[in-house]
C-alpha positions as CSV (number, residue, x, y, z in Angstrom):
1,M,26.5,2.0,-39.7
2,L,23.0,1.1,-38.4
3,G,21.5,4.2,-40.1
4,R,23.1,3.2,-43.4
5,N,21.8,-0.3,-43.3
6,K,18.3,1.1,-42.5
7,K,18.6,3.2,-45.7
8,L,19.5,0.1,-47.7
9,R,16.5,-1.8,-46.4
10,Q,14.0,0.8,-47.4
11,I,12.8,-0.4,-50.9
12,D,10.2,1.6,-52.8
13,T,10.0,-0.5,-56.0
14,L,9.9,-4.3,-56.0
15,I,9.9,-6.9,-58.8
16,G,8.7,-10.0,-57.0
17,Q,9.8,-13.6,-57.4
18,G,8.0,-15.3,-60.3
19,T,7.7,-12.0,-62.2
20,T,9.5,-11.3,-65.5
21,I,9.8,-7.8,-66.9
22,E,11.5,-6.5,-70.0
23,G,12.2,-2.8,-70.8
24,Q,13.8,0.2,-69.1
25,I,13.5,1.3,-65.5
26,K,14.2,4.9,-64.4
27,C,13.4,5.4,-60.8
28,Q,13.9,8.2,-58.3
29,S,14.0,5.7,-55.4
30,S,15.4,2.3,-54.4
31,L,14.6,-0.9,-56.4
32,R,14.7,-4.6,-55.4
33,I,14.6,-7.4,-58.0
34,D,13.6,-10.9,-56.8
35,G,12.2,-11.9,-60.2
36,K,13.8,-11.5,-63.6
37,F,14.4,-8.2,-65.4
38,Q,15.9,-7.6,-68.8
39,G,16.7,-4.1,-70.0
40,E,18.3,-0.9,-68.6
41,I,18.2,0.3,-65.0
42,E,18.8,3.9,-63.9
43,A,18.1,4.6,-60.2
44,T,19.0,7.6,-58.1
45,G,18.6,5.3,-55.1
46,N,20.0,1.8,-54.4
47,V,19.4,-1.4,-56.4
48,V,19.2,-4.8,-54.7
49,I,19.3,-8.0,-56.7
50,G,17.8,-10.6,-54.3
51,E,19.0,-14.2,-54.0
52,H,16.5,-15.4,-56.6
53,G,16.8,-12.3,-58.7
54,I,18.3,-12.2,-62.2
55,A,19.0,-8.9,-64.0
56,E,20.2,-9.1,-67.6
57,S,20.9,-5.4,-67.7
58,N,23.3,-2.5,-67.3
59,I,22.7,-0.9,-63.9
60,H,23.4,2.7,-62.9
61,A,22.6,3.5,-59.3
62,R,23.8,5.1,-56.1
63,E,24.7,1.7,-54.5
64,V,24.1,-1.9,-55.7
65,I,23.9,-5.1,-53.7
66,I,24.0,-8.3,-55.6
67,A,22.8,-11.5,-53.9
68,G,21.4,-13.0,-57.2
69,K,22.8,-12.8,-60.7
70,V,23.6,-9.8,-62.9
71,L,24.5,-10.1,-66.6
72,G,25.7,-6.7,-67.6
73,D,27.8,-3.7,-66.5
74,V,27.3,-1.9,-63.1
75,T,28.1,1.7,-62.4
76,T,27.7,3.2,-58.9
77,K,28.3,6.5,-57.2
78,G,28.8,4.5,-54.0
79,H,29.5,0.9,-53.2
80,L,29.0,-2.3,-55.1
81,M,28.6,-5.2,-52.8
82,I,28.5,-8.8,-54.2
83,M,27.2,-11.1,-51.5
84,S,28.4,-14.7,-51.1
85,S,25.4,-16.0,-53.2
86,G,25.9,-13.2,-55.8
87,Q,27.2,-13.2,-59.3
88,L,28.3,-10.3,-61.6
89,H,29.1,-11.2,-65.1
90,G,30.1,-7.8,-66.5
91,N,32.3,-4.8,-65.7
92,Y,32.1,-2.5,-62.7
93,T,32.9,1.3,-62.5
94,G,32.6,3.2,-59.3
95,P,34.5,4.2,-56.1
96,S,34.2,1.0,-54.1
97,I,33.6,-2.8,-54.5
98,I,33.1,-5.4,-51.7
99,I,33.2,-9.0,-52.8
100,H,32.2,-11.6,-50.1
101,E,33.8,-15.0,-50.0
102,G,32.0,-17.4,-52.4
103,A,30.8,-14.6,-54.7
104,V,31.4,-14.6,-58.5
105,F,32.8,-11.6,-60.4
106,N,33.7,-12.2,-64.0
107,G,34.6,-8.9,-65.6
108,E,36.8,-5.9,-65.1
109,S,36.7,-3.3,-62.4
110,R,37.6,0.4,-62.7
111,I,37.7,2.0,-59.3
112,E,37.3,5.7,-59.6
113,K,35.7,8.5,-57.7
114,I,32.7,9.7,-59.6
115,E,32.1,13.4,-58.8
116,P,29.6,15.8,-60.2
117,L,30.9,18.6,-62.4
118,S,32.1,21.5,-60.4
119,M,30.7,25.0,-61.1
120,M,33.9,25.9,-62.9
121,Q,33.8,22.9,-65.2
122,E,30.1,23.5,-66.0
123,S,30.9,27.2,-66.8
124,E,33.8,26.2,-69.0
125,S,31.7,23.5,-70.7
126,S,28.9,26.0,-71.5
127,T,31.3,28.7,-72.7
128,S,33.1,26.2,-75.0
129,H,29.7,25.0,-76.3
130,K,28.6,28.6,-77.0
131,N,32.0,29.3,-78.8
132,N,31.6,26.2,-80.9
133,K,28.0,27.3,-81.9
134,Q,29.3,30.8,-82.8
135,A,32.2,29.4,-84.8
136,G,30.0,27.0,-86.8
């Protein structure tokens, strides 16, 4: 458990308090938002929305921790954790959600295990795609 928490604390990209950014973020690391962000977020690492952070965006990440406010949908490969000060106004899709007492979640949740395509599925998909090209 300690090793896992250490991973979540390691943040490579920070949007600080008092900063407002609009656009699209694609990062290969972890991201923390303590300011305001409006746009799309795709992260291979974790995304943390700090207590003063506001994200008006759809978020796709490994794990997401919300202590601030998110207006948009969240998709994770791991956990979504909404802390007692956190708010999610949008839908969630992923394998696990943890909602602390006092947190706000207004939306729908779809709990499903998100797995990468297996080799067999990839092979079938490429064969089907080739057959469709030949037929057309």
